[in-house]
C-alpha positions in Angstrom: -11.5 -22.2 16.6 -8.1 -22.6 14.9 -7.2 -21.2 11.6 -4.5 -22.7 9.5 -2.3 -20.4 7.4 0.0 -21.5 4.5 3.0 -19.5 5.9 2.8 -21.3 9.3 2.5 -25.1 9.8 0.8 -24.6 13.1 -2.8 -23.4 13.8 -3.3 -19.9 15.2 -5.2 -19.9 18.5 -8.0 -17.3 19.0 -5.9 -15.5 21.6 -3.3 -14.5 18.9 -5.7 -13.2 16.4 -5.3 -9.5 17.4 -1.5 -9.9 17.1 -1.9 -11.5 13.7 -4.1 -8.6 12.6 -1.6 -6.1 13.9 1.2 -7.9 12.0 -0.8 -7.8 8.8 -1.4 -4.1 9.3 2.4 -3.6 9.8 3.0 -5.5 6.5 0.4 -3.3 4.8 2.3 -0.2 6.0 5.6 -1.6 4.9 4.1 -2.2 1.4 2.9 1.5 1.3 6.3 2.7 2.4 8.3 0.6 -0.1 5.9 1.6 -2.9 6.3 5.3 -1.9 10.1 4.9 -2.0 9.9 3.4 -5.5 7.8 6.3 -6.7 10.2 8.8 -5.1 13.0 7.5 -7.3 10.9 8.5 -10.3 10.6 12.1 -9.2 12.3 14.4 -11.8 13.2 11.6 -14.2 13.4 12.8 -17.8 13.5 10.2 -20.5 15.1 10.8 -23.8 14.6 9.3 -27.3 11.8 9.6 -29.8 8.9 9.1 -27.3 10.8 10.3 -24.2 8.6 13.4 -23.7 5.4 11.3 -23.7 6.9 8.7 -21.4 8.1 11.4 -19.0 4.6 12.9 -19.0 3.2 9.5 -18.2 5.6 9.1 -15.3 4.4 12.5 -13.9 0.8 11.2 -14.2 1.6 8.0 -12.5 3.3 9.8 -9.6 0.3 12.1 -9.3 -2.1 9.2 -9.2 0.0 7.5 -6.6 0.2 10.6 -4.4 -3.6 10.9 -4.7 -4.1 7.3 -3.7 -1.6 7.6 -0.8 -3.4 10.8 0.4 -6.7 9.0 0.3 -5.3 6.2 2.4 -3.7 8.6 4.9 -7.0 10.5 5.3 -8.8 7.2 6.1 -7.2 7.3 9.6 -4.7 9.5 11.4 -3.0 6.4 12.9 -3.1 3.5 10.4 -1.9 0.9 13.0 -4.7 1.8 15.4 -7.4 2.3 12.7 -10.4 -0.1 12.9 -10.4 -2.7 10.2 -13.8 -1.4 8.9 -12.2 1.8 7.8 -8.6 0.8 7.0 -9.2 -2.4 5.0 -11.4 -0.8 2.3 -9.1 2.2 2.1 -6.0 -0.1 1.7 -7.8 -2.2 -0.9 -8.6 1.0 -2.9 -5.0 2.0 -2.5 -3.7 -1.3 -3.9 -6.2 -1.2 -6.8 -5.1 2.4 -7.6 -1.4 1.5 -7.5 -1.8 -1.6 -9.7 -3.9 0.2 -12.3 
């Protein structure tokens, strides 16, 4: 009935499981927001040098791929904090895979 987590030395009673799930969802949204902020800093960046044009084009492609992944995540549920795990978790997993690749 109790689940041990490495970040907490105490077991989590069943009564706190919904709160834990909500906190995990908040951390997921924080990850999305921080990643979006990092990609926003790349907007309009032009790199110089011998391969600058190719690298700048790659940055545009990465930003477009991120925007597409974020849009897919947003369309999975209008309210990500209230979305059921069955719809949000696979969408968030796909988002993370898209961002990492």
